[in-house]
C-alpha positions in Angstrom: -11.2 -18.5 -1.0 -10.4 -18.6 2.7 -13.0 -18.4 5.4 -13.1 -15.0 7.1 -13.1 -15.6 10.9 -13.7 -12.0 11.7 -14.0 -8.8 9.6 -14.5 -5.2 10.4 -14.6 -1.8 8.7 -12.3 0.2 10.9 -11.9 3.7 9.5 -14.1 5.8 7.3 -13.1 9.2 5.8 -15.6 11.0 8.1 -13.6 9.6 11.1 -10.5 11.7 10.4 -10.3 15.5 10.5 -8.6 17.1 7.4 -5.2 18.6 7.7 -6.7 22.0 6.9 -10.2 23.4 6.8 -9.8 24.1 3.0 -9.5 20.3 2.4 -11.9 17.3 2.7 -10.9 13.8 3.5 -12.0 11.4 0.7 -10.0 8.3 1.7 -8.5 6.5 4.8 -6.9 3.4 3.5 -3.8 1.2 2.8 -2.5 1.2 6.4 0.9 -0.1 7.6 0.4 -2.2 10.7 2.5 -3.6 13.5 2.4 -4.4 17.3 4.0 -1.7 19.6 3.7 -1.5 23.4 0.9 -4.1 23.3 -1.2 -2.2 20.8 -1.7 -2.6 17.1 -0.4 0.6 15.5 -1.8 1.6 12.1 -0.1 4.1 9.9 -3.0 5.1 7.7 -2.9 6.9 4.3 -5.2 9.9 4.4 -6.3 11.2 1.0 -7.6 14.8 0.7 -8.7 17.2 -2.0 -9.7 20.9 -2.0 -13.2 21.7 -0.9 -13.4 24.6 -3.4 -15.0 23.9 -6.8 -14.7 26.0 -10.0 -17.0 25.4 -12.9 -15.2 24.1 -15.9 -12.0 23.5 -13.9 -10.4 20.6 -12.0 -8.4 21.1 -8.8 -5.0 19.5 -8.7 -3.5 19.8 -5.2 0.2 19.6 -4.2 2.4 20.3 -1.2 4.6 23.3 -1.1 6.3 24.9 1.9 4.5 22.7 4.4 1.0 23.4 3.0 -1.3 22.3 0.2 -1.6 24.6 -2.8 -4.0 24.0 -5.7 -3.4 24.2 -9.4 -6.5 24.7 -11.5 -6.7 23.1 -15.0 -9.5 23.7 -17.5 -11.4 20.5 -18.1 -11.0 20.9 -21.8 -7.2 20.6 -21.3 -7.3 17.2 -19.5 -8.6 13.7 -19.8 -9.2 11.2 -17.0 -7.7 7.7 -17.4 -9.4 6.7 -14.1 -10.8 8.3 -11.0 -7.4 8.8 -9.4 -5.6 10.8 -12.0 -5.9 13.2 -15.0 -3.7 13.4 -18.0 -2.7 16.8 -19.5 -3.5 16.8 -23.2 -0.6 19.2 -23.9 2.2 16.9 -22.8 0.5 13.6 -21.8 1.7 13.9 -18.1 -0.4 12.8 -15.2 -1.5 14.6 -12.0 -3.2 13.1 -9.0 -6.7 14.6 -8.2 -5.9 14.4 -4.5 -2.9 14.3 -2.2 -2.1 12.0 0.7 -0.3 12.0 4.1 0.1 9.4 6.9 -1.7 9.3 10.3 -1.0 7.1 13.3 -4.0 5.4 15.1 -3.9 2.7 17.7 -6.0 -0.4 18.6 -5.7 -2.5 21.7 -7.1 -5.7 20.2 -6.7 -5.0 16.5 -10.4 -5.0 16.0 -11.4 -1.5 16.7 -9.7 1.9 16.9 -9.1 3.1 20.5 -6.7 6.1 20.0 -7.3 8.5 17.1 -5.1 11.4 17.9 -1.7 10.2 16.8 1.2 11.8 14.9 0.6 12.9 11.3 3.5 12.5 8.8 3.1 15.2 6.1 4.9 15.5 2.7 8.0 17.7 3.2 10.5 17.0 0.5 10.3 18.0 -3.2 10.0 14.3 -4.1 6.9 14.1 -1.9 5.2 17.0 -3.7 2.1 15.1 -4.7 1.8 13.1 -1.5 3.1 10.1 0.5 1.2 6.8 0.3 0.9 3.2 1.2 3.3 2.6 4.1 4.5 -0.8 5.2 6.1 -1.4 8.6 8.6 -3.9 10.0 10.8 -4.0 13.1 14.5 -4.6 12.6 16.6 -4.3 15.8 15.2 -1.6 18.1 13.6 0.5 15.4 10.6 0.4 13.2 11.2 0.9 9.5 8.6 2.3 7.2 8.7 2.1 3.4 6.3 4.4 1.6 5.6 5.8 -1.9 6.7 9.3 -2.5 4.9 10.9 -5.5 6.1 14.0 -7.3 6.5 15.4 -10.8 9.5 13.0 -11.1 7.2 9.9 -10.7 6.4 7.4 -7.9 9.5 6.5 -5.9 9.9 4.5 -2.7 11.3 6.2 0.4 12.3 5.1 3.9 11.5 6.4 7.3 12.0 5.1 10.8 10.8 5.6 14.4 11.1 4.1 17.8 7.9 5.4 19.3 5.5 6.3 16.4 5.6 9.9 17.6 8.9 11.1 16.1 9.9 10.0 12.6 13.2 10.2 10.7 13.3 10.3 6.9 16.1 8.4 5.2 15.4 9.4 1.6 14.6 7.6 -1.6 15.7 3.9 -1.7 14.0 2.9 -5.0 13.9 5.5 -7.7 10.9 6.1 -10.0 9.0 4.1 -11.1 8.9 1.7 -8.2 6.2 1.0 -5.7 5.0 -1.6 -3.1 8.4 -2.1 -1.4 7.9 -4.6 1.4 10.8 -5.4 3.8 11.3 -8.8 5.4 11.1 -8.5 9.2 14.6 -10.0 9.8 17.9 -10.2 8.1 18.5 -13.3 5.9 22.0 -14.4 5.3 23.2 -11.3 7.0 21.3 -9.0 4.6 18.1 -7.0 4.5 15.7 -8.3 1.9 12.8 -6.5 0.1 10.1 -7.2 -2.4 9.5 -4.4 -4.9 7.3 -3.6 -8.0 9.0 -1.9 -10.9 6.4 -0.2 -13.0 6.8 0.6 -16.7 4.9 2.0 -19.6 6.4 -0.6 -21.9 4.7 -4.1 -21.4 7.6 -6.3 -22.3 6.5 -8.8 -19.7 3.7 -9.8 -17.4 3.4 -7.6 -14.2 6.1 -8.7 -11.8 7.3 -8.7 -8.2 11.0 -8.4 -7.8 13.4 -9.2 -4.9 16.4 -7.1 -3.8 19.0 -7.2 -1.0 20.8 -4.6 1.0 23.4 -4.4 3.8 22.1 -1.2 5.3 18.5 -0.6 4.1 19.6 2.3 2.0 21.7 0.9 -0.9 19.9 -1.9 -2.7 21.1 -4.4 -5.3 21.1 -8.1 -6.3 17.7 -7.5 -8.0 15.9 -10.4 -9.5 12.4 -11.2 -10.6 10.4 -13.3 -8.2 6.8 -13.7 -9.4 5.0 -12.8 -12.6 1.2 -12.5 -12.7 -0.2 -15.3 -14.8 -3.7 -16.0 -13.5 -6.6 -14.0 -14.8 -7.0 -12.2 -11.5 -3.4 -10.9 -11.7 -3.1 -9.8 -15.3 -2.9 -6.0 -14.8 -0.9 -5.4 -11.6 0.9 -7.6 -9.1 2.9 -6.4 -6.2 3.9 -6.9 -2.6 1.2 -6.5 0.1 2.0 -7.2 3.7 5.5 -7.7 5.1 6.2 -11.5 4.9 5.2 -13.6 7.9 7.5 -16.4 9.1 5.7 -19.7 9.3 7.0 -23.3 9.8 6.5 -23.9 6.1 8.2 -20.7 4.9 7.7 -17.0 4.4 4.0 -16.3 3.8 3.6 -13.3 1.6 0.1 -11.8 1.1 0.3 -9.8 -2.1 -2.1 -7.8 -4.2 -3.1 -8.3 -7.8 -5.6 -6.8 -10.2 -7.4 -7.9 -13.4 -6.8 -6.2 -16.8 -9.8 -4.3 -18.1 -10.5 -3.0 -21.6 -13.0 -0.3 -20.3 -11.7 3.2 -20.7 -11.5 4.9 -17.3 -12.0 1.7 -15.5 -9.7 0.0 -12.9 -9.7 -3.8 -12.8 -10.8 -5.6 -9.6 -8.1 -6.0 -7.0 -7.7 -9.2 -5.0 -5.3 -10.6 -2.3 -3.1 -13.5 -3.2 -0.7 -15.7 -1.2 2.7 -17.2 -2.0 5.2 -19.2 0.1 8.9 -18.4 0.0 11.8 -20.4 1.2 13.0 -19.4 4.7 16.7 -19.4 3.9 16.4 -18.3 0.2 13.3 -16.1 -0.3 14.1 -15.8 -4.0 12.8 -19.3 -4.3 9.0 -19.6 -4.5 8.0 -22.9 -2.9 4.2 -22.4 -3.2 1.7 -20.2 -4.8 -2.0 -20.0 -4.2 -4.2 -21.3 -7.1 -6.9 -18.8 -6.3 -7.1 -15.5 -4.5 -7.0 -15.5 -0.8 -9.9 -13.1 -0.8 -11.7 -10.9 -3.3 -14.0 -7.9 -2.9 -17.3 -9.1 -1.4 -18.5 -6.8 1.3 -20.3 -3.5 0.4 -17.3 -1.4 1.4 -15.0 -3.5 -0.8 -17.3 -3.2 -3.8 -18.4 0.5 -3.8 -16.2 3.5 -3.1 -13.7 5.9 -4.8 -12.2 3.0 -6.8 -14.7 0.1 -6.8 -13.9 -3.5 -6.3 -10.6 -3.1 -4.4 -9.0 -5.0 -1.5 -5.3 -4.0 -1.0 -3.5 -5.7 1.8 -0.7 -3.7 3.5 -0.3 -4.9 7.1 -0.4 -8.2 9.0 -0.2 -9.0 12.7 0.2 -12.6 13.8 -1.2 -13.6 17.1 -0.9 -17.3 17.9 -2.7 -19.1 15.0 -4.7 -15.9 14.1 -3.5 -13.5 11.4 -5.1 -10.0 11.4 -4.8 -8.6 8.0 -5.2 -4.8 7.4 -6.1 -3.4 4.0 -7.5 -0.6 2.0 -11.0 -1.1 0.6 -12.0 0.8 -2.6 -9.3 3.4 -2.0 -11.8 4.8 0.6 -11.8 2.7 3.9 -9.4 0.9 6.2 -10.7 -2.6 7.1 -9.4 -5.8 8.7 -10.0 -9.4 8.1 -8.9 -12.2 10.4 -7.9 -15.7 9.3 -6.3 -18.7 11.0 -3.1 -20.0 9.4 -4.8 -23.4 9.5 -7.6 -21.9 7.3 -5.1 -20.9 4.7 -4.0 -24.5 4.7 -0.6 -24.0 3.2 0.0 -27.7 2.4 -2.9 -28.2 0.1 -3.6 -24.7 -1.3 -0.2 -24.2 -2.7 1.4 -25.8 -5.8 
């Protein structure tokens, strides 16, 4: 694994006020990150759940008419596949035990938060009913484009928003229908087209978990889908998907992605790690290098213990000279950052 030049726990749940006094913040994680006006802007996922408790019942929140309402289900009518969801025994359908929105914070040096009171982006559409999650940010032209997961009774889809100031946001609707997550845009057009990585999810395991690539002329309509990378190492046997927007390097597009291990334990989530692959600059469908081992795995206390233990989930990267500041979610609870040097990653020898 790569040497950490600097690391910092940036945001804890207690640092952020809930969107309403009937809710409590349980997670501040998986931030999109980009430079804007000399600052690092983080668009952080804020997970909340109702404060109220009822004996023998589980609270299942959702957004309706601009506010959070709570459905109460008897514990005897549900089961819990893992800490994040419950499954209704009557029909086998899932519900989240929390809901999420997005919150802008700023850092001057990328190593500590300086401005906390930024815009909040709340669920609004029917297809955002259970929350909006896991944003990634790139700049294309004079606008910043944000892909995010929109969760509803129809499943997890990927939607698109944009802004020019991180104060006012415009929604552009769903661009990848359910079930699809972890859509990561390339920060420039390639061959005149926009390019994205995405993660189709399925209940039928016909193949290893995979990252796919797609192309678009306008960021809205996507096609030319093709598989890019299938998880094969033991640390990427359960899930594999895009992490940070790709970074242009002299050797190729450096993609920092996430992967998790398969587990046989009921109610358990396998450990998440960060991996790295190198894609051809002119043809990013061609993988020209892939890390033999994870870039980094859970090691710090805040990466090992939290709402979902043993998770590092990279979602944002800011390159400054030879330094790369990587922003990630830790244990579905915290926002953290780790700093590497590109020379530490040692693209030439670490990739095969």
